[in-house]
VOPAGU-2260 file (C-alpha; in pm, 1 decimal, decimal comma):
REM VOPAGU-2260
SITE   aa  ch    i         X         Y         Z
SITE  UNK   A    0   22308,8   10787,7   -9352,2
SITE  UNK   A    1   22464,1   10561,2   -9149,4
SITE  UNK   A    2   22366,9   10506,2   -8767,4
SITE  UNK   A    3   22665,6   10618,3   -8545,4
SITE  UNK   A    4   22840,8   10326,3   -8429,8
SITE  UNK   A    5   22889,4   10183,5   -8089,5
SITE  UNK   A    6   23254,9   10160,6   -8015,8
SITE  UNK   A    7   23326,5    9934,6   -7688,5
SITE  UNK   A    8   23654,1    9821,7   -7752,8
SITE  UNK   A    9   23853,1   10066,3   -7572,4
SITE  UNK   A   10   24089,2    9810,6   -7421,9
SITE  UNK   A   11   24225,0    9748,6   -7769,4
SITE  UNK   A   12   24270,5   10122,6   -7839,5
SITE  UNK   A   13   24061,4   10437,2   -7772,8
SITE  UNK   A   14   23991,5   10751,7   -7929,2
SITE  UNK   A   15   24255,6   11009,8   -8035,7
SITE  UNK   A   16   24215,6   11289,8   -7746,8
SITE  UNK   A   17   24154,7   11627,3   -7908,7
SITE  UNK   A   18   24484,7   11771,4   -7663,1
SITE  UNK   A   19   24706,3   11495,6   -7802,6
SITE  UNK   A   20   24578,5   11546,7   -8203,1
SITE  UNK   A   21   24657,1   11939,8   -8124,9
SITE  UNK   A   22   25008,2   11862,8   -8025,4
SITE  UNK   A   23   25103,2   11613,6   -8256,8
SITE  UNK   A   24   25005,6   11877,5   -8512,0
SITE  UNK   A   25   25207,5   12145,1   -8372,1
SITE  UNK   A   26   25528,4   11917,0   -8311,5
SITE  UNK   A   27   25499,1   11822,5   -8695,3
SITE  UNK   A   28   25510,1   12217,6   -8773,8
SITE  UNK   A   29   25859,8   12250,0   -8528,2
SITE  UNK   A   30   26158,2   12167,7   -8765,7
SITE  UNK   A   31   26474,7   12055,3   -8558,8
SITE  UNK   A   32   26618,8   11749,1   -8427,9
SITE  UNK   A   33   26601,1   11714,0   -8068,4
SITE  UNK   A   34   26971,8   11614,8   -8063,6
SITE  UNK   A   35   27106,0   11934,7   -8227,9
SITE  UNK   A   36   27186,8   12225,0   -8029,2
SITE  UNK   A   37   27057,7   12476,9   -8230,7
SITE  UNK   A   38   26787,4   12668,6   -8211,1
SITE  UNK   A   39   26557,2   12446,6   -8416,1
SITE  UNK   A   40   26692,0   12160,9   -8212,3
SITE  UNK   A   41   26634,2   12299,7   -7859,7
SITE  UNK   A   42   26261,5   12371,5   -7953,1
SITE  UNK   A   43   26211,9   12012,2   -8066,2
SITE  UNK   A   44   26387,4   11882,1   -7740,8
SITE  UNK   A   45   26169,4   12129,4   -7523,9
SITE  UNK   A   46   25880,9   11952,0   -7671,1
SITE  UNK   A   47   25994,8   11601,3   -7587,7
SITE  UNK   A   48   26137,0   11692,9   -7196,3
SITE  UNK   A   49   25792,1   11862,1   -7180,8
SITE  UNK   A   50   25618,6   11558,7   -7276,1
SITE  UNK   A   51   25804,4   11337,5   -7055,5
SITE  UNK   A   52   25726,6   11553,2   -6751,1
SITE  UNK   A   53   25367,3   11489,2   -6809,9
SITE  UNK   A   54   25360,2   11127,4   -6864,6
SITE  UNK   A   55   25612,7   11073,9   -6532,8
SITE  UNK   A   56   25352,0   11272,4   -6376,5
SITE  UNK   A   57   25059,8   11041,6   -6474,5
SITE  UNK   A   58   25282,7   10757,9   -6339,9
SITE  UNK   A   59   25430,2   10923,8   -6024,4
SITE  UNK   A   60   25789,8   10845,8   -6173,4
SITE  UNK   A   61   26073,3   11084,1   -6195,9
SITE  UNK   A   62   26120,4   11222,6   -6582,2
SITE  UNK   A   63   26497,8   11073,2   -6570,3
SITE  UNK   A   64   26318,7   10725,3   -6506,2
SITE  UNK   A   65   26141,0   10753,4   -6862,7
SITE  UNK   A   66   26263,0   10596,2   -7171,5
SITE  UNK   A   67   26016,6   10655,4   -7480,5
SITE  UNK   A   68   25980,6   10344,9   -7706,3
SITE  UNK   A   69   25713,3   10240,1   -8014,6
SITE  UNK   A   70   25492,9   10104,0   -7763,0
SITE  UNK   A   71   25439,3    9860,7   -7489,5
SITE  UNK   A   72   25573,8    9556,2   -7683,7
SITE  UNK   A   73   25919,1    9711,3   -7742,6
SITE  UNK   A   74   25923,6    9810,5   -7339,5
SITE  UNK   A   75   25876,6    9433,9   -7277,3
SITE  UNK   A   76   26183,0    9334,0   -7505,5
SITE  UNK   A   77   26380,5    9629,2   -7351,9
SITE  UNK   A   78   26316,1    9489,9   -7030,3
SITE  UNK   A   79   26388,4    9139,1   -7074,2
SITE  UNK   A   80   26672,3    9234,1   -7285,6
SITE  UNK   A   81   26849,7    9435,1   -6976,0
SITE  UNK   A   82   26743,5    9177,5   -6739,9
SITE  UNK   A   83   26949,0    8929,7   -6902,6
SITE  UNK   A   84   27238,3    9175,3   -7001,5
SITE  UNK   A   85   27274,5    9390,8   -6702,7
SITE  UNK   A   86   27082,9    9283,3   -6437,5
SITE  UNK   A   87   27202,7    8937,1   -6341,6
SITE  UNK   A   88   26859,2    8768,2   -6415,9
SITE  UNK   A   89   26886,3    8449,3   -6476,2
SITE  UNK   A   90   26509,0    8317,9   -6504,5
SITE  UNK   A   91   26163,8    8488,5   -6586,3
SITE  UNK   A   92   25873,9    8442,9   -6362,5
SITE  UNK   A   93   25559,0    8544,0   -6551,1
SITE  UNK   A   94   25170,6    8543,3   -6477,3
SITE  UNK   A   95   24961,7    8335,3   -6703,1
SITE  UNK   A   96   24745,6    8604,9   -6756,8
SITE  UNK   A   97   24990,6    8856,2   -6903,6
SITE  UNK   A   98   24990,6    9000,9   -7226,3
SITE  UNK   A   99   25077,2    8790,6   -7501,4
SITE  UNK   A  100   25369,3    9084,8   -7588,4
SITE  UNK   A  101   25488,2    9018,9   -7283,8
SITE  UNK   A  102   25518,7    8660,2   -7283,7
SITE  UNK   A  103   25620,9    8610,6   -7666,3
SITE  UNK   A  104   25909,0    8837,9   -7530,5
SITE  UNK   A  105   25983,9    8648,6   -7225,1
SITE  UNK   A  106   26023,5    8352,8   -7465,4
SITE  UNK   A  107   26233,9    8522,1   -7698,0
SITE  UNK   A  108   26467,7    8643,5   -7444,2
SITE  UNK   A  109   26675,8    8328,1   -7416,5
SITE  UNK   A  110   26599,8    8301,8   -7035,3
SITE  UNK   A  111   26401,9    7963,9   -6859,1
SITE  UNK   A  112   26044,2    8115,7   -6855,0
SITE  UNK   A  113   25809,3    7985,8   -6536,3
SITE  UNK   A  114   25464,1    8075,7   -6561,2
SITE  UNK   A  115   25298,1    8161,3   -6225,1
SITE  UNK   A  116   24914,2    8018,7   -6199,5
SITE  UNK   A  117   24664,3    8277,4   -6084,6
SITE  UNK   A  118   24331,5    8224,1   -5907,5
SITE  UNK   A  119   23965,7    8167,4   -6027,0
SITE  UNK   A  120   23920,9    8560,3   -6051,3
SITE  UNK   A  121   24243,5    8611,4   -6258,6
SITE  UNK   A  122   24439,4    8723,4   -5956,1
SITE  UNK   A  123   24830,5    8600,1   -5939,3
SITE  UNK   A  124   24887,5    8351,7   -5651,9
SITE  UNK   A  125   25127,0    8507,5   -5413,9
SITE  UNK   A  126   25173,9    8190,7   -5226,1
SITE  UNK   A  127   25283,7    8002,3   -5570,1
SITE  UNK   A  128   25543,8    8324,5   -5611,6
SITE  UNK   A  129   25694,9    8276,6   -5308,6
SITE  UNK   A  130   25730,2    7917,5   -5356,0
SITE  UNK   A  131   25896,0    7929,8   -5690,3
SITE  UNK   A  132   26155,8    8203,6   -5571,3
SITE  UNK   A  133   26236,0    8003,3   -5287,7
SITE  UNK   A  134   26310,8    7725,7   -5555,8
SITE  UNK   A  135   26623,8    7839,7   -5679,5
SITE  UNK   A  136   26909,1    8064,5   -5596,8
SITE  UNK   A  137   26915,5    8168,6   -5936,4
SITE  UNK   A  138   26785,8    8546,6   -5966,2
SITE  UNK   A  139   26448,5    8606,5   -6151,2
SITE  UNK   A  140   26274,6    8905,6   -6271,3
SITE  UNK   A  141   25865,0    8863,8   -6214,2
SITE  UNK   A  142   25649,9    8978,9   -6466,9
SITE  UNK   A  143   25295,5    9114,5   -6333,6
SITE  UNK   A  144   25073,4    9324,9   -6489,1
SITE  UNK   A  145   24874,7    9616,1   -6251,9
SITE  UNK   A  146   24526,7    9548,6   -6477,2
SITE  UNK   A  147   24476,4    9247,9   -6719,1
SITE  UNK   A  148   24333,7    9377,1   -7028,3
SITE  UNK   A  149   24082,6    9127,7   -7107,1
SITE  UNK   A  150   23909,9    9099,1   -6744,1
SITE  UNK   A  151   23991,8    9444,1   -6599,1
SITE  UNK   A  152   24103,9    9250,8   -6262,6
SITE  UNK   A  153   24379,2    9466,8   -6080,1
SITE  UNK   A  154   24702,5    9220,0   -5994,7
SITE  UNK   A  155   24837,6    9250,0   -5633,0
SITE  UNK   A  156   25167,4    9420,6   -5779,3
SITE  UNK   A  157   25280,0    9586,8   -5467,6
SITE  UNK   A  158   25273,7    9275,4   -5275,2
SITE  UNK   A  159   25444,7    9106,5   -5522,0
SITE  UNK   A  160   25705,6    9343,8   -5549,0
SITE  UNK   A  161   25791,5    9312,5   -5175,1
SITE  UNK   A  162   25803,1    8908,1   -5234,6
SITE  UNK   A  163   26029,5    8950,7   -5502,3
SITE  UNK   A  164   26261,3    9207,8   -5345,6
SITE  UNK   A  165   26272,2    8967,0   -5055,1
SITE  UNK   A  166   26450,9    8726,0   -5263,8
SITE  UNK   A  167   26641,3    8947,1   -5424,3
SITE  UNK   A  168   26429,2    8950,2   -5778,0
SITE  UNK   A  169   26290,7    9229,1   -5952,4
SITE  UNK   A  170   26004,6    9288,1   -6105,7
SITE  UNK   A  171   25865,9    9454,7   -6443,4
SITE  UNK   A  172   25493,3    9575,2   -6428,6
SITE  UNK   A  173   25284,3    9607,3   -6767,6
SITE  UNK   A  174   25060,9    9924,4   -6680,7
SITE  UNK   A  175   24980,2    9954,8   -7026,9
SITE  UNK   A  176   24615,4    9895,6   -6986,3
SITE  UNK   A  177   24608,8   10044,1   -6642,5
SITE  UNK   A  178   24742,3   10369,5   -6733,4
SITE  UNK   A  179   24471,9   10648,6   -6707,5
SITE  UNK   A  180   24206,2   10439,0   -6583,2
SITE  UNK   A  181   24321,3   10411,7   -6236,3
SITE  UNK   A  182   24554,2   10619,3   -5977,2
SITE  UNK   A  183   24913,4   10522,8   -6094,1
SITE  UNK   A  184   25224,7   10542,9   -5882,7
SITE  UNK   A  185   25556,4   10415,0   -5993,6
SITE  UNK   A  186   25736,8   10461,5   -5631,9
SITE  UNK   A  187   25433,8   10325,0   -5419,3
SITE  UNK   A  188   25431,0    9976,0   -5665,2
SITE  UNK   A  189   25778,9    9908,6   -5575,6
SITE  UNK   A  190   25811,6    9763,5   -5939,3
SITE  UNK   A  191   26187,1    9826,2   -6093,9
SITE  UNK   A  192   26056,3    9877,2   -6456,5
SITE  UNK   A  193   25728,7    9953,0   -6569,8
SITE  UNK   A  194   25553,7    9956,2   -6936,4
SITE  UNK   A  195   25311,1   10232,9   -7075,5
SITE  UNK   A  196   25169,3   10255,3   -7430,2
SITE  UNK   A  197   25015,5   10548,0   -7545,4
SITE  UNK   A  198   24720,1   10461,3   -7773,0
SITE  UNK   A  199   24554,1   10298,7   -7477,3
SITE  UNK   A  200   24529,0   10685,4   -7302,5
SITE  UNK   A  201   24413,5   10873,7   -7626,9
SITE  UNK   A  202   24780,5   10935,8   -7778,8
SITE  UNK   A  203   24871,6   10830,2   -8152,1
SITE  UNK   A  204   24955,3   10476,6   -8205,6
SITE  UNK   A  205   25341,6   10411,0   -8226,3
SITE  UNK   A  206   25460,3   10576,2   -7884,9
SITE  UNK   A  207   25510,9   10401,6   -7571,7
SITE  UNK   A  208   25757,8   10447,0   -7279,6
SITE  UNK   A  209   25967,8   10217,5   -7016,3
SITE  UNK   A  210   26037,5   10339,2   -6706,6
SITE  UNK   A  211   26343,1   10220,3   -6535,4
SITE  UNK   A  212   26385,0   10281,3   -6134,1
SITE  UNK   A  213   26657,7   10504,0   -6068,1
SITE  UNK   A  214   27005,1   10335,6   -6038,4
SITE  UNK   A  215   26902,8   10015,8   -6171,8
SITE  UNK   A  216   27127,9    9876,7   -6450,5
SITE  UNK   A  217   27003,3    9910,5   -6801,6
SITE  UNK   A  218   27141,9    9764,1   -7098,2
SITE  UNK   A  219   27026,5    9923,6   -7432,5
SITE  UNK   A  220   26827,9    9685,2   -7665,9
SITE  UNK   A  221   26871,4    9948,6   -7982,0
SITE  UNK   A  222   27216,5   10090,6   -8016,7
SITE  UNK   A  223   27374,5   10371,1   -8205,7
SITE  UNK   A  224   27294,6   10743,8   -8150,0
SITE  UNK   A  225   27313,8   10860,5   -7760,6
SITE  UNK   A  226   26929,8   10896,4   -7761,7
SITE  UNK   A  227   26768,3   10890,4   -7409,3
SITE  UNK   A  228   27086,8   10849,7   -7252,2
SITE  UNK   A  229   27166,4   10598,2   -7451,2
SITE  UNK   A  230   26926,8   10381,1   -7345,9
SITE  UNK   A  231   26734,8   10358,4   -7685,4
SITE  UNK   A  232   26913,2   10484,2   -7979,4
SITE  UNK   A  233   26719,7   10638,1   -8272,2
SITE  UNK   A  234   26561,1   10990,1   -8373,3
SITE  UNK   A  235   26303,8   11074,2   -8111,3
SITE  UNK   A  236   25923,5   11061,2   -8270,3
SITE  UNK   A  237   25857,9   11415,1   -8181,5
SITE  UNK   A  238   25497,1   11399,5   -8269,5
SITE  UNK   A  239   25380,3   11088,4   -8144,8
SITE  UNK   A  240   25574,0   11216,8   -7782,8
SITE  UNK   A  241   25400,8   11542,1   -7834,6
SITE  UNK   A  242   25059,7   11343,7   -7864,5
SITE  UNK   A  243   25154,5   11107,6   -7570,0
SITE  UNK   A  244   25220,3   11392,0   -7347,2
SITE  UNK   A  245   24890,8   11573,3   -7410,6
SITE  UNK   A  246   24710,8   11264,3   -7347,5
SITE  UNK   A  247   24888,4   11155,3   -7033,0
SITE  UNK   A  248   24778,2   11513,3   -6916,7
SITE  UNK   A  249   24428,0   11478,5   -7014,0
SITE  UNK   A  250   24401,7   11123,0   -6845,4
SITE  UNK   A  251   24529,7   11281,7   -6529,6
SITE  UNK   A  252   24309,3   11522,7   -6502,7
SITE  UNK   A  253   24013,9   11270,1   -6595,3
SITE  UNK   A  254   24097,6   11019,0   -6345,2
SITE  UNK   A  255   23769,4   11100,8   -6140,9
SITE  UNK   A  256   23547,7   11125,3   -6452,6
SITE  UNK   A  257   23681,3   10776,1   -6581,9
SITE  UNK   A  258   23607,7   10608,4   -6250,7
SITE  UNK   A  259   23259,3   10720,3   -6289,6
SITE  UNK   A  260   23252,5   10434,7   -6574,4
SITE  UNK   A  261   23178,8   10213,4   -6348,9
SITE  UNK   A  262   22838,9   10301,7   -6313,4
SITE  UNK   A  263   22767,9   10240,1   -6669,8
SITE  UNK   A  264   22940,6    9877,1   -6688,7
SITE  UNK   A  265   22786,8    9807,4   -6358,4
SITE  UNK   A  266   22436,3    9898,8   -6559,7
SITE  UNK   A  267   22541,7    9676,6   -6842,8
SITE  UNK   A  268   22576,8    9360,1   -6616,3
SITE  UNK   A  269   22250,2    9425,5   -6458,3
SITE  UNK   A  270   22074,9    9434,1   -6739,8
SITE  UNK   A  271   22252,5    9148,6   -6851,7
SITE  UNK   A  272   22207,8    8914,7   -6557,6
SITE  UNK   A  273   21815,3    9009,8   -6579,4
SITE  UNK   A  274   21775,6    8880,6   -6926,2
SITE  UNK   A  275   22024,6    8590,1   -6912,3
SITE  UNK   A  276   22040,4    8478,5   -6529,3
SITE  UNK   A  277   22312,6    8212,4   -6620,0
SITE  UNK   A  278   22531,1    8502,9   -6769,4
SITE  UNK   A  279   22881,2    8497,4   -6592,5
SITE  UNK   A  280   23108,1    8823,2   -6565,4
SITE  UNK   A  281   23452,8    8700,4   -6530,3
SITE  UNK   A  282   23662,2    8873,6   -6249,4
SITE  UNK   A  283   23386,1    9005,1   -6105,2
SITE  UNK   A  284   23467,7    8907,4   -5755,3
SITE  UNK   A  285   23788,4    9095,7   -5799,4
SITE  UNK   A  286   23898,4    9485,0   -5792,0
SITE  UNK   A  287   23864,6    9584,1   -6170,5
SITE  UNK   A  288   23914,8    9831,5   -6400,8
SITE  UNK   A  289   23561,9   10044,2   -6392,2
SITE  UNK   A  290   23532,0   10020,0   -6772,4
SITE  UNK   A  291   23604,7    9655,0   -6828,1
SITE  UNK   A  292   23367,4    9358,2   -6835,1
SITE  UNK   A  293   23389,7    9043,1   -6975,0
SITE  UNK   A  294   23115,0    8816,4   -7015,0
SITE  UNK   A  295   22962,1    8503,6   -7117,3
SITE  UNK   A  296   22701,5    8263,9   -7128,8
SITE  UNK   A  297   22633,1    7865,0   -7159,5
SITE  UNK   A  298   22578,9    7784,6   -7580,8
SITE  UNK   A  299   22701,7    8132,7   -7701,4
SITE  UNK   A  300   22964,9    8135,7   -8004,9
SITE  UNK   A  301   23187,3    8437,6   -7959,7
SITE  UNK   A  302   23257,2    8441,7   -8331,7
SITE  UNK   A  303   22853,7    8403,9   -8418,2
SITE  UNK   A  304   22813,1    8688,8   -8144,0
SITE  UNK   A  305   23078,5    8940,0   -8273,7
SITE  UNK   A  306   22941,3    8951,4   -8611,8
SITE  UNK   A  307   22593,8    8986,2   -8496,8
SITE  UNK   A  308   22691,3    9294,3   -8284,2
SITE  UNK   A  309   22910,4    9428,2   -8573,6
SITE  UNK   A  310   22634,3    9438,9   -8797,0
SITE  UNK   A  311   22406,9    9617,1   -8520,7
SITE  UNK   A  312   22696,8    9876,5   -8550,1
SITE  UNK   A  313   22856,2    9762,4   -8217,7
SITE  UNK   A  314   23269,9    9683,8   -8170,5
SITE  UNK   A  315   23357,0    9460,4   -7915,1
SITE  UNK   A  316   23623,6    9186,3   -7871,4
SITE  UNK   A  317   23670,4    8831,5   -7773,7
SITE  UNK   A  318   23981,0    8942,7   -7593,7
SITE  UNK   A  319   24304,1    9100,1   -7647,9
SITE  UNK   A  320   24324,3    9277,8   -7973,1
SITE  UNK   A  321   24638,9    9101,5   -8103,5
SITE  UNK   A  322   24436,6    8779,7   -8135,6
SITE  UNK   A  323   24227,3    8941,2   -8357,2
SITE  UNK   A  324   24095,3    8690,5   -8594,8
SITE  UNK   A  325   24197,8    8376,0   -8417,4
SITE  UNK   A  326   23896,0    8381,2   -8197,8
SITE  UNK   A  327   23974,3    8039,6   -8021,2
SITE  UNK   A  328   23987,6    7922,7   -7628,3
SITE  UNK   A  329   24075,1    8231,5   -7480,7
SITE  UNK   A  330   24453,0    8165,9   -7287,5
SITE  UNK   A  331   24359,4    8408,4   -6982,1
SITE  UNK   A  332   24011,4    8240,7   -6899,4
SITE  UNK   A  333   24160,7    7917,1   -6926,5
SITE  UNK   A  334   24408,1    7997,4   -6647,7
SITE  UNK   A  335   24151,9    8103,9   -6477,3
SITE  UNK   A  336   23986,8    7735,4   -6483,3
SITE  UNK   A  337   23664,4    7840,2   -6669,8
SITE  UNK   A  338   23510,8    7529,2   -6853,1
SITE  UNK   A  339   23532,1    7554,3   -7242,6
SITE  UNK   A  340   23153,5    7610,6   -7285,3
SITE  UNK   A  341   23128,4    7949,9   -7122,6
SITE  UNK   A  342   23480,8    8041,4   -7293,9
SITE  UNK   A  343   23351,2    7996,6   -7628,1
SITE  UNK   A  344   23131,7    8263,9   -7579,0
SITE  UNK   A  345   23309,3    8538,6   -7423,9
SITE  UNK   A  346   23309,9    8862,2   -7547,9
SITE  UNK   A  347   23514,1    9161,2   -7389,3
SITE  UNK   A  348   23325,8    9522,0   -7355,5
SITE  UNK   A  349   23571,1    9777,9   -7265,8
SITE  UNK   A  350   23447,9   10136,7   -7238,0
SITE  UNK   A  351   23621,1   10497,0   -7247,9
SITE  UNK   A  352   23633,1   10862,1   -7195,4
SITE  UNK   A  353   23407,0   10936,8   -7515,3
SITE  UNK   A  354   23133,2   10636,7   -7392,4
SITE  UNK   A  355   22775,4   10660,6   -7294,7
SITE  UNK   A  356   22449,1   10526,3   -7163,9
SITE  UNK   A  357   22329,8   10520,3   -7525,6
SITE  UNK   A  358   22611,5   10259,0   -7592,7
SITE  UNK   A  359   22514,3   10056,5   -7322,1
SITE  UNK   A  360   22134,7   10014,6   -7406,4
SITE  UNK   A  361   22258,9    9916,4   -7811,8
SITE  UNK   A  362   22474,5    9689,2   -7645,4
SITE  UNK   A  363   22226,7    9489,4   -7415,0
SITE  UNK   A  364   21951,1    9517,2   -7675,4
SITE  UNK   A  365   22186,2    9358,1   -7942,3
SITE  UNK   A  366   22349,4    9083,4   -7706,5
SITE  UNK   A  367   22008,3    8991,3   -7567,1
SITE  UNK   A  368   21883,6    8925,0   -7900,2
SITE  UNK   A  369   22172,3    8627,0   -7982,8
SITE  UNK   A  370   22100,3    8521,5   -7625,1
SITE  UNK   A  371   21754,0    8450,0   -7678,0
SITE  UNK   A  372   21756,5    8320,9   -8015,4
SITE  UNK   A  373   22051,2    8063,2   -7878,8
SITE  UNK   A  374   21784,7    7955,8   -7559,0
SITE  UNK   A  375   21533,9    7941,3   -7824,0
SITE  UNK   A  376   21757,6    7678,4   -8014,2
SITE  UNK   A  377   21861,0    7488,2   -7699,2
SITE  UNK   A  378   21501,4    7459,9   -7606,6
SITE  UNK   A  379   21378,9    7332,1   -7949,4
SITE  UNK   A  380   21675,1    7090,9   -7948,3
SITE  UNK   A  381   21555,4    6950,3   -7590,2
SITE  UNK   A  382   21186,9    6956,0   -7705,8
SITE  UNK   A  383   21256,6    6708,2   -8045,0
SITE  UNK   A  384   21497,2    6477,7   -7835,0
SITE  UNK   A  385   21229,3    6422,0   -7549,4
SITE  UNK   A  386   20941,8    6369,3   -7857,4
SITE  UNK   A  387   21153,8    6097,8   -7982,7
SITE  UNK   A  388   21214,3    5939,7   -7680,4
SITE  UNK   A  389   21000,3    5561,5   -7634,2
SITE  UNK   A  390   20741,6    5572,1   -7375,0
SITE  UNK   A  391   20760,6    5407,5   -7083,9
SITE  UNK   A  392   20441,4    5258,8   -7106,5
SITE  UNK   A  393   20519,3    5100,7   -7492,6
SITE  UNK   A  394   20838,7    4917,5   -7335,5
SITE  UNK   A  395   20615,4    4770,3   -7036,4
SITE  UNK   A  396   20370,8    4653,0   -7291,1
């Protein structure tokens, strides 16, 4: 019988929550289009609006501010489109550690894109943001995520928003990775728009949302019908929305339990550091999500390491899931100034609501075996090199 695998890649996607599965299955049995005015349509509409209320509560936003999307990527495209066409935005300032979905959407927007640097812990450089905003009178839209998907580092979004607003700029916050893992308050962050993704919190894939500050001009990217108060045309994905709403409620009620994952994460890092004193944990000096550890040690190779861990029944990643199959120098670590030797061996461990202490034990045992083999090869190479050197006494004679 195959042993149960240790899934430790929850920042890529997490388990479908039982509540979300039940809600989605129930919605599949409800006949009706939410835009129809008859009883069946009203029943479908009620499901959508209950879910909207739950997701808005998770983000501490107003339900009317929330527009459903197919996920975070579409939300980013919608935000940049609205910035260019309805909000007077003439340039974009995107942090160097944003998700590829945000960076690629920015580059496809038709607006000039400036990259905002980060410090060696991966935090946005707010002084650089002030300087970039002051350098031009053109209205800017700043894109800054709340928590990084690779390092887990939490960004100073509220401070960045204040700087942006003082300069007449707007701010888009990618909260896809942060939602359900830390308290989220759209109003307190001050952001103008905020992105969410369902499958990161235990909803089905293919559902997300964009929250748009009340009163902010907005132009739809998808046009046609009048759905989502004419902000996103197309018949709503009722089962996906229902699952998203149920997952949002479960995530909101489980925030305290999720924070307790920090103990498991710290145990993993302490054990790895005990075995490998030269191990590095990226972003450890900053505030991080409680579930995320991005680590490496000199001489390790991420591709070899991921294969070995996978064969041992452990699923982790070398960074963002959309870069799967393209293991190379991680862009986020490059932005943090991490050396190539360390970044080549970096793997991300991310825990979820279903993780346990046994997962930590399995990872530490498997990772340490690869580390010890690497150290043995390095030591053997050094020994061989020393042995082939010509003795000084022979030279002198």
